[in-house]
C-alpha positions as CSV (number, residue, x, y, z in Angstrom):
1,M,0.2,0.0,-0.1
2,N,1.5,3.0,-1.0
3,R,0.4,6.0,1.8
4,D,1.7,8.8,-0.3
5,H,-1.7,9.2,-2.5
6,W,-5.1,10.2,-1.1
7,V,-8.2,9.5,-2.2
8,V,-10.2,12.0,-5.3
9,I,-13.5,12.3,-5.7
10,T,-14.4,15.0,-9.1
11,G,-11.1,16.9,-8.8
12,L,-11.2,17.6,-5.0
13,D,-9.4,16.0,-1.7
14,F,-11.6,15.1,0.9
15,D,-10.3,15.6,4.4
16,L,-11.6,13.9,7.1
17,T,-10.5,16.3,9.4
18,D,-12.2,18.6,8.0
19,P,-15.0,19.3,9.9
20,Q,-16.0,21.6,6.5
21,T,-16.2,18.5,4.3
22,F,-19.4,17.4,6.3
23,R,-20.5,20.7,6.0
24,P,-23.1,20.9,3.6
25,G,-26.1,20.6,5.8
26,E,-27.5,17.5,4.1
27,H,-28.0,14.6,5.5
28,G,-27.9,13.0,1.4
29,H,-24.5,14.8,1.3
30,L,-23.2,12.6,3.4
31,V,-24.9,9.4,1.5
32,E,-23.4,10.6,-1.6
33,L,-19.5,11.1,0.5
34,W,-19.6,7.8,1.8
35,E,-21.0,6.3,-1.4
36,S,-17.9,8.2,-4.0
37,L,-15.8,7.1,-1.2
38,R,-17.2,3.1,-1.1
39,A,-16.7,3.0,-5.1
40,R,-12.6,3.1,-4.4
41,D,-12.3,1.2,-1.6
42,H,-13.5,0.1,2.0
43,V,-10.2,1.2,3.6
44,F,-7.8,3.9,2.9
45,W,-5.0,5.9,3.8
46,Q,-5.0,9.7,4.4
47,P,-1.6,11.6,5.4
48,F,-2.4,14.1,7.6
49,E,1.1,16.6,9.0
50,D,3.7,14.3,9.0
51,T,1.8,11.2,9.8
52,G,-1.5,10.0,9.0
53,F,-4.3,7.5,9.7
54,W,-6.6,4.6,8.3
55,S,-10.0,5.0,7.7
56,V,-12.2,2.2,7.7
57,I,-16.5,2.5,6.2
58,S,-17.8,-1.0,5.2
59,Y,-20.6,-1.9,8.0
60,A,-18.6,-5.4,8.3
61,D,-15.2,-3.9,8.9
62,V,-16.1,-1.1,11.3
63,R,-17.7,-4.0,13.5
64,A,-15.2,-6.4,13.1
65,T,-12.6,-4.0,14.1
66,Y,-14.6,-2.8,16.9
67,R,-14.5,-6.2,18.3
68,D,-10.9,-7.2,17.9
69,R,-9.6,-6.5,21.2
70,E,-6.4,-8.4,20.5
71,N,-4.8,-5.8,17.8
72,F,-6.8,-2.3,18.3
73,T,-7.0,-0.3,21.7
74,S,-8.8,2.7,23.2
75,E,-6.3,3.9,25.3
76,R,-4.4,6.5,23.2
77,G,-7.6,8.2,22.7
78,S,-10.9,7.6,20.8
79,I,-11.9,10.4,18.7
80,L,-9.5,11.6,15.7
81,D,-8.4,14.7,16.6
82,T,-7.0,13.5,20.2
83,L,-5.1,10.8,18.5
84,L,-3.7,12.8,15.8
85,A,-2.8,15.4,18.4
86,G,-0.9,12.6,20.9
87,G,-3.3,11.0,22.6
88,D,-5.7,11.3,25.5
89,S,-3.9,12.1,28.4
90,A,-7.1,10.1,30.3
91,G,-6.0,7.1,28.6
92,G,-6.4,4.0,31.2
93,R,-8.4,5.9,33.5
94,M,-11.7,6.7,32.2
95,L,-14.1,4.7,30.5
96,A,-14.2,5.3,26.8
97,V,-9.8,4.9,26.8
98,T,-9.6,2.5,29.3
99,D,-9.1,-1.4,27.8
100,G,-8.4,-4.5,30.0
101,A,-9.5,-5.8,33.3
102,R,-9.9,-1.7,35.0
103,H,-12.7,-1.1,31.9
104,R,-14.4,-4.2,33.0
105,A,-14.7,-2.8,36.4
106,L,-15.2,1.0,35.4
107,R,-18.0,-0.6,33.5
108,K,-19.6,-2.9,36.3
109,A,-19.4,0.2,39.0
110,M,-21.4,2.6,36.3
111,S,-23.5,0.1,35.0
112,R,-24.3,-0.5,39.0
113,F,-27.0,2.3,38.4
114,F,-29.0,1.6,35.7
115,T,-30.9,-1.2,37.2
116,P,-34.8,-2.1,36.1
117,R,-35.6,-0.3,39.3
118,H,-33.9,2.6,39.2
119,L,-34.4,3.8,35.3
120,E,-38.2,2.9,35.6
121,S,-38.6,6.1,38.1
122,V,-35.5,7.8,35.8
123,E,-38.2,7.2,32.4
124,R,-41.1,8.2,34.5
125,S,-39.5,11.9,35.7
126,I,-38.1,12.0,31.6
127,A,-41.4,11.7,30.6
128,R,-43.0,14.2,32.8
129,R,-40.2,16.8,31.6
130,T,-40.3,16.1,27.7
131,A,-44.3,16.2,28.1
132,R,-43.7,20.1,29.5
133,V,-41.0,20.8,26.9
134,V,-43.2,19.7,24.3
135,D,-46.4,21.3,24.9
136,E,-44.3,24.9,25.0
137,A,-42.7,24.2,22.0
138,V,-46.0,23.1,20.7
139,E,-48.4,26.3,21.7
140,R,-45.5,28.2,20.0
141,C,-45.9,26.4,17.4
142,T,-42.7,27.4,15.3
143,V,-39.5,26.8,17.2
144,D,-35.9,26.5,16.8
145,F,-36.1,22.6,17.6
146,A,-31.9,22.4,18.6
147,T,-32.2,25.0,20.9
148,D,-36.5,25.0,22.4
149,V,-36.3,21.2,22.3
150,G,-33.2,19.5,21.8
151,D,-31.1,21.5,24.3
152,R,-33.0,21.2,26.8
153,L,-33.9,17.3,27.6
154,P,-31.1,14.9,27.3
155,I,-29.0,17.8,29.8
156,E,-30.8,17.6,32.4
157,A,-31.3,13.8,32.4
158,V,-27.8,12.8,32.5
159,C,-28.0,15.8,35.2
160,D,-31.1,14.2,37.4
161,L,-28.9,11.4,37.0
162,M,-25.8,12.6,38.5
163,G,-27.5,15.2,41.1
164,V,-25.9,18.5,39.4
165,P,-28.3,21.3,41.1
166,E,-30.4,23.0,38.9
167,S,-29.6,26.2,38.4
168,D,-25.9,24.8,36.9
169,R,-26.8,23.2,34.3
170,P,-27.4,26.1,31.7
171,Q,-23.6,26.3,32.0
172,L,-22.7,22.4,31.8
173,L,-24.7,22.4,28.4
174,T,-22.8,25.8,27.6
175,Y,-19.3,23.5,27.9
176,T,-21.2,20.7,26.4
177,K,-21.4,22.0,23.2
178,A,-18.1,23.3,22.9
179,A,-16.2,20.8,24.1
180,L,-16.7,18.4,20.3
181,S,-18.2,20.6,18.4
182,S,-18.9,24.1,18.1
183,D,-22.0,26.0,16.1
184,D,-19.9,28.0,14.1
185,E,-16.5,27.4,12.3
186,D,-14.7,30.8,14.0
187,S,-14.6,29.0,17.3
188,S,-11.0,27.5,17.5
189,E,-9.0,24.3,19.2
190,L,-8.4,26.6,22.1
191,D,-12.4,27.8,22.8
192,A,-12.7,23.8,23.0
193,I,-10.0,23.1,25.2
194,S,-11.7,26.0,27.5
195,A,-14.3,24.3,27.5
196,R,-13.5,21.0,28.9
197,S,-11.5,21.9,31.2
198,E,-14.2,24.5,32.6
199,L,-16.1,20.9,33.0
200,L,-14.0,19.2,34.4
201,L,-13.2,21.9,37.4
202,Y,-16.8,21.8,37.7
203,L,-17.3,17.7,37.7
204,A,-14.1,17.8,40.6
205,D,-16.0,19.9,42.8
206,L,-19.0,18.0,42.2
207,V,-17.3,15.0,43.2
208,A,-15.2,16.9,46.6
209,A,-19.1,17.6,47.4
210,R,-20.2,14.3,46.6
211,R,-17.5,12.5,48.7
212,T,-18.9,14.7,52.0
213,D,-22.0,14.6,51.6
214,P,-23.2,11.4,49.2
215,G,-26.5,11.0,47.5
216,D,-28.6,9.0,45.5
217,D,-27.3,9.3,42.7
218,L,-24.4,8.4,39.9
219,V,-21.6,10.0,41.4
220,S,-22.6,9.4,45.3
221,V,-22.4,5.9,43.5
222,L,-19.2,5.9,42.1
223,T,-17.5,7.2,44.7
224,S,-18.1,4.3,46.6
225,A,-16.8,2.0,43.4
226,E,-13.9,-0.2,43.7
227,V,-11.3,-0.4,41.0
228,D,-9.0,-3.5,41.9
229,G,-9.8,-3.4,45.2
230,E,-9.0,0.3,45.3
231,P,-11.5,3.1,45.6
232,L,-11.2,5.5,42.6
233,D,-9.1,8.9,43.3
234,D,-10.9,12.0,42.8
235,D,-9.3,12.8,39.5
236,D,-10.4,9.7,38.0
237,L,-13.9,10.4,39.4
238,A,-14.0,13.8,37.4
239,L,-12.5,12.3,34.2
240,N,-15.5,9.6,34.4
241,C,-18.3,11.6,35.1
242,Y,-17.3,14.2,32.5
243,S,-17.0,11.1,29.5
244,L,-20.9,10.5,30.9
245,I,-22.1,13.6,30.9
246,L,-20.7,14.3,27.3
247,G,-22.0,10.9,25.8
248,G,-25.4,11.7,27.9
249,D,-25.6,15.3,26.2
250,E,-24.4,14.7,22.9
251,S,-25.9,11.7,21.2
252,T,-29.4,12.3,22.5
253,R,-29.2,15.6,22.0
254,V,-28.2,16.0,18.4
255,S,-30.3,12.8,17.4
256,A,-33.4,14.1,18.3
257,G,-32.8,16.9,16.0
258,T,-31.6,14.8,13.1
259,G,-34.7,12.6,13.7
260,A,-37.5,15.4,13.9
261,L,-35.8,16.7,10.5
262,A,-35.9,13.5,8.5
263,F,-40.0,13.5,9.9
264,A,-40.7,16.7,8.7
265,R,-38.4,15.9,5.3
266,C,-40.7,12.4,5.4
267,P,-44.2,13.4,6.5
268,A,-45.5,10.0,5.2
269,Q,-43.4,8.4,7.9
270,W,-44.3,11.0,10.9
271,T,-48.0,10.0,9.8
272,K,-47.6,5.9,9.7
273,L,-45.7,6.6,13.2
274,R,-49.2,8.8,14.9
275,E,-51.3,5.7,13.2
276,S,-49.5,3.5,15.2
277,R,-49.8,4.2,18.2
278,N,-52.7,2.1,19.4
279,V,-52.0,-1.0,17.4
280,S,-50.5,-3.6,19.6
281,P,-46.9,-3.9,18.9
282,N,-46.3,0.1,17.3
283,L,-43.7,1.2,15.4
284,L,-41.9,3.4,18.3
285,P,-39.6,0.8,19.1
286,T,-38.0,0.5,15.5
287,A,-38.9,4.1,14.1
288,I,-36.5,4.8,17.2
289,E,-34.0,2.8,15.9
290,E,-34.2,4.1,12.2
291,V,-33.7,7.8,14.2
292,L,-30.1,6.1,15.8
293,R,-29.3,4.9,12.7
294,W,-29.9,7.8,10.6
295,S,-28.5,10.3,12.7
296,T,-25.1,8.5,13.7
297,P,-24.2,11.2,15.9
298,S,-21.0,10.2,16.8
299,M,-19.8,10.1,12.4
300,H,-16.2,7.9,14.2
301,F,-14.5,6.6,16.5
302,A,-10.9,5.3,16.4
303,R,-8.5,3.2,17.3
304,T,-5.0,2.2,17.5
305,A,-3.2,-0.9,16.3
306,T,-1.3,-2.7,18.8
307,A,-0.4,-5.4,16.2
308,D,0.7,-5.7,12.3
309,V,-3.5,-6.2,11.3
310,Q,-5.0,-7.2,8.1
311,I,-8.2,-5.1,6.9
312,G,-9.7,-6.0,4.0
313,E,-6.7,-6.1,1.6
314,H,-4.7,-3.5,3.6
315,T,-1.8,-4.2,6.6
316,I,-2.1,-1.9,9.0
317,R,1.3,-1.6,11.0
318,R,1.5,-1.5,14.6
319,G,1.1,1.8,15.7
320,E,-1.0,3.5,13.5
321,V,-4.7,5.1,13.6
322,V,-7.8,3.7,12.5
323,A,-10.9,5.8,12.3
324,L,-14.1,3.8,12.4
325,W,-16.6,5.5,10.4
326,N,-19.7,4.8,11.9
327,S,-21.7,7.3,9.6
328,A,-20.3,5.7,6.5
329,A,-21.3,1.6,8.1
330,N,-24.5,2.8,8.9
331,L,-25.6,3.9,5.4
332,D,-24.0,1.0,3.9
333,P,-25.8,-1.2,0.8
334,E,-24.8,-4.0,1.6
335,W,-25.9,-3.9,5.5
336,F,-29.0,-1.9,5.1
337,E,-31.0,-1.4,1.7
338,Q,-31.6,1.0,0.5
339,P,-29.7,3.1,3.2
340,G,-30.5,6.3,2.3
341,R,-34.0,6.3,2.7
342,F,-35.5,7.5,6.3
343,D,-37.7,4.2,6.9
344,I,-39.3,3.5,10.3
345,D,-40.4,0.2,8.7
346,R,-36.9,-1.4,8.3
347,P,-36.4,-4.3,9.4
348,A,-34.1,-4.0,12.5
349,R,-30.4,-4.7,12.4
350,D,-27.6,-3.5,14.2
351,H,-26.8,-0.3,13.5
352,L,-23.7,0.9,15.1
353,T,-24.4,4.4,16.0
354,F,-23.4,3.0,19.7
355,G,-20.2,1.1,19.1
356,Q,-19.9,-2.0,19.1
357,G,-18.4,-4.4,21.9
358,R,-16.7,-4.2,24.9
359,H,-16.5,-0.1,23.9
360,Y,-20.2,-0.1,23.3
361,C,-22.3,3.3,24.6
362,V,-22.9,2.1,28.4
363,G,-25.1,5.1,28.0
364,A,-27.3,3.6,25.2
365,I,-30.2,2.6,27.4
366,M,-30.4,5.9,27.9
367,A,-30.4,7.6,24.8
368,R,-32.9,5.2,23.9
369,I,-35.2,6.1,27.0
370,E,-35.2,10.0,26.4
371,L,-35.9,9.3,22.3
372,R,-38.7,7.4,23.3
373,C,-40.4,9.8,25.0
374,L,-39.8,12.8,22.9
375,F,-41.2,11.3,19.6
376,D,-44.5,9.8,21.8
377,A,-44.7,12.9,23.5
378,L,-44.5,14.5,19.9
379,C,-46.6,11.7,18.4
380,E,-49.6,12.8,20.7
381,R,-49.7,16.5,20.2
382,V,-48.6,17.4,17.1
383,V,-49.7,16.0,13.5
384,R,-47.2,17.4,10.8
385,I,-44.0,18.6,11.4
386,E,-42.6,21.6,9.0
387,E,-39.5,23.3,8.2
388,A,-39.4,26.7,9.0
389,A,-36.5,27.5,7.7
390,A,-32.8,26.0,6.5
391,P,-31.4,24.5,9.3
392,R,-27.6,25.2,10.6
393,Q,-25.0,22.5,11.4
394,V,-22.8,22.4,14.2
395,F,-19.0,22.5,12.9
396,S,-17.6,18.9,13.6
397,N,-15.5,16.0,12.3
398,F,-16.8,14.6,14.9
399,L,-20.7,15.3,15.8
400,F,-22.9,15.3,12.9
401,G,-26.3,17.8,14.0
402,Y,-27.8,20.7,14.3
403,S,-27.2,24.4,16.2
404,S,-30.4,25.9,14.9
405,L,-33.8,24.3,13.5
406,P,-36.2,25.4,12.8
407,L,-39.4,23.7,12.8
408,R,-43.4,24.3,12.7
409,L,-45.5,22.3,14.7
410,H,-48.8,21.8,13.8
411,R,-50.5,20.8,16.6
412,A,-53.2,17.5,16.8
């Protein structure tokens, strides 16, 4: 494999580290982008400064690489920007960038909070709050769905889990929105670093407060957890709370908006979902899976090869970075029939929105609950969703979604 080449499409170099590549604001652009790349190869190398990385875009190869714990690690980082900048300093400490026995112990400690008994209470709370937010939106008719609905729901749910005071939540939302993406291309990497630092400082204070005054929340549970027979120190607790709050807010927030826009552009699908509400079984569970596949909020995760390994016809060398493009995998026609069509009747097949294998998102169950509550509330109250103005896409090579999404909600 000659690593000096790059994929050229219609005379242009496509740089998958550049947020502008994903910027045109139309989901169809992603379908066309991945189709163009897939026509050339399923695995390819992109030079980057004095190094480079591999991209894997077929469903089968992405899934297989997620499951290959022998030859790939997350401990150097799980996002391209971090890996290409030299690696993640939280490696081996934060769940998302930890492997082996420590990963299993951390995951077990967090999973203790997601019991059926506790989630039943959480779902009731999410449903009540969602109903209030949707009622307010329907009363106004024309809303910015991204800010008036999407921004308000997931951050509240994850903050409920973590026992974050309500007065602090707006500021935390500001931090989470800036940590992994930007509303516009004028923001700098320094802005993102500052947001991440402020979020970690806040969570360090929250951990200290729970040490002295524990409650019935996830942070308190983690303060009493042991890994390898030892309690987590304050820094590790803050890092894992950081991972939870970003994962719990970002993916659901942008999926809600992308899903609502899909229903606005596919009104027959919305009518079908509404008409299924009184049918058993109804279409809501499969519709949520289609929203998650269609949205794919985390466009990629990344791994580092720990040994020379073959993917397709290409040899990945030990130490090389591999980007696994969930977005491309979820639009792979080899796995999903007519993947560019939004279809809530689509037969259930495992999408890769939450990854696969040992790093499958621990908060996936929460995301499904939140989206189910949201679209159930909308079905009950809204007969038709329409675009009121052009949406504005977030500026990111990692997160796909909309920072502004004007929609018109017609009362049922």
